[in-house]
N, C-alpha and C positions, 0 to 999 in steps of 0.2 A: 802429813799423811794425805790430806786433801789434795795438795798440789801434785803429789806423785800419782794419784789416781787420774788427775786431769792430764798429766803427761802421758799416762798409759792410754787413755782414750784418744788423745791427739795422735799418738803413734798409730793406733788402730785405724783412725780416720785417714791418716796419710797413706797407710798401706792400701786401704780400700780405694783410695783415689787413683792409684796406678794399677792395682790388680784387676779391678772391674773393666776398665777400658782395654787393658792388655788382653784379657780373655775374650772380650767382645770382638776385638780385632782378629783373634786367632781362630775363631770358630769356622770361618769359610776355608781357611787353610786345612783345618782338621777334617772337614768334610771331604776335601780333595785327597787327603792322605789315607782315608779309610780304604778305598779300593786299591790304591797303589801299594799300601802297606800289606794288605791281605795278599795281593798278587805276588809281592816279593817274598813273603813268608812261604807261600806255596812253592814257588820256583826254587827257593833256597832249600826247602825240604826235599824236593825232587832231585836237587843237585848233590844231596848227601850230607847237608849240614844238620847238626843237632839243634834242638831248641835253644840250648845255651849259646851255641855259636851264632845262631840267627840273632838272638838278643844282643850279644856282644858286638856283632857287626853293626847293628843299628845304633848302638851306643857310641862306638868308636868312630864309625864313618856315617855321620848324619848327612848323607847326600844320596837321594833316591837313584839318580841316574848312575852314579858310580857304583852303588850297591848292586843294581841290576847287571851292569856290565861285568863286575867282579864275579858274580855268581855264574853268569853265562860263560865267562872264560874259565872258571873253575870246572864247570861241567864239561867244557871242551878239552880239558887237560892242559891248559896254558901254564907256563912257568910263573913262579912268584914274581920275578923281576918284570916280566911283561905285564902282569896284572897291576903292579904298583905303578909302572910307568904310564900305562893307559889311563888309569883312574886319576893320576896326577894331572895329566894333560887335560882330561875331561873337566876337572875341577879348577883349572886355571882361571875360569871366569869369576871365581870367588875373590880373587885379588881385585878385579875391577869393581865388583859389587861392594866389597869392604871399603875400597878407596872412596866410592861415592857416598857411603854412609859416614865415613870418618869425618867428613866436613861438618857434620852436625854433632860430633862427639868430642870436640876439643876440650882439653883441660878436665877430662873425666878420669875416674879411678881406673888404673890399669888392670886391676883384678876383674872389675866388672866388664871391662872391654874384652878381656880374654874369654869370659863366659859368653859374652854377646857374640864374639867372632865365631865361636863354636856353633852357635845356633843359626847362622846366616845360611839360608837356602834361597832358591829362586823365588819361592812364594813369600817367605818372610821378608826378603829384601824388598819386594814390590810393595808390600803392605807398610813396612816401616818407613820406606823412602817417602811414600805419599803422605804419611802422618807427620814425619819430620818437616816436610815442605810446608805443611799447614801451620807449623809453629805451635801445635797443640800436643806435642809428644815429648817424652823424655826417655832416658836410658832405662829406667825402672820399668816403665810400661812396655818398652821394646823387649826387655828380657822376659817379661811375663808372656808376651806373644810368642817369642822364640821357643821357650821351654814348654808351653802348653802344646805347641805343635810337635815338639820333640817327644814328649811323653806319649802323645797320641800315636806318633809314628812307631815308637818302640813297641807299644802294646799291640798295635795292629799287625806288625810283622811277626810277633810271637804267636798271636792268635792264628795268623795265616799258616805258620809252621805247624801248629797243632791240627788245623783243618786239612793241611796238605796230606796228612797220613790217610785221609779218607776220600781224597779227590783223585781220580785217575789222571795219569799224565796226559797233557794236551787237552784236558777237558775245559769247557766253558770259554775257550779262547784265551786262557790265562797267558799263554806264551806271547800273545799279542799285546800284553799290558804295557811293556816298555815302549814299543813302537807307538801305541796310542797316546802314551804320556808325552812323547816327544812331538807328535803331531799337534797335540793340544797346546804345548808350549810354543810351537812354531806359529800357530794361528794367532795367538795372543801377542806375538812379537811383530807381526806384519803390520806396519804403519805407513806403508807407501810403496811405490813401484820399485825402489832400490832394494827393499827387503824381499820383494817377490823375486827379483832378478838374482839376488844372493842365494836364496833358498833353492831355486831351480838349478842354478850353477853348481851348488854343493851336491845336489842329487845326481846331476849328470856326471860330474867328475867322480863321485863315489861309485857309481855303477861301472864306469870305464876302468877306474883304478882297481876295483875289486877283481876284475878279470886279469889284470896285469900283475898285481902285487899280492903275494900270499899273506895270510894273517889279517889282522884288523887295523893295521897302520893306515890303510887307504882312507879310513874315516877321518882321521886327523889331518892327513894331507889334503883331502878334498875340502875340509872345513877351512883350512888355512888359505887355500887357493881362492875359494869363494869369498872369504872375508877380505882378501886383498883386492879382488875384483870389485867387491862392494864399496870399499873405501875409495878406489879410483873412480868408480861410477858416480859416487856421491859428490866428489870434488869436481867432476866434469859437468854433471847435470845440474848440480846445485846453483852455481853462479849464473848459468843460462836461465834457469827458472826464475831466479831473483830478478834478473834484468827484464824478463818478459812481464813480470808483475809490476815493474816500475819501482822496485825497492832499491 
């Protein structure tokens, strides 16, 4: 009896060992999700989605940018196929993020990996990657981080949907929330001149193609062109810079 109690306390201690760090790592993400989730809930409500539909979208599609895009396309009367195709392309970056994290998750339980993969977002990826690189992180702590952020996101979108019933359309600059979020993500991704060139190139091509091509496909095309130019520029400028540094 005594040994069983000790096992129980040990299990509780082990859980606390990964729950506390996981939640501590998640709180900055949750703070960021508060305004984004509320804004999405309001926009979704204005687009005609019910509270149940808003909550289900947040559960099924845990990807802020894809959710904003899907709601915008729904409001514009886009077809189901175009919405699925657009959000799929937008979320292709998750393949790269998951591949980067997979290096630290070898020989782990596949069920846990499935749950972990569901919770990978731009923000949780950045936090978990830095923690894994420090060798002071495990899958359990990463899961706590992901799902703490997930629950926060779901709750704030539903609250935003409730509040959207009392907020006039286009009030408080809510329509600008998606643009502001992408600008914020862009700023944090700029780490050198190549990134600046790529961002400016994408913006220029997006404006030009928006005049020539109907629909929203110009965004994807401009992104692919800018990414290709960025890769070529990095390969061209990189070696020259290394030689000038004497490396």
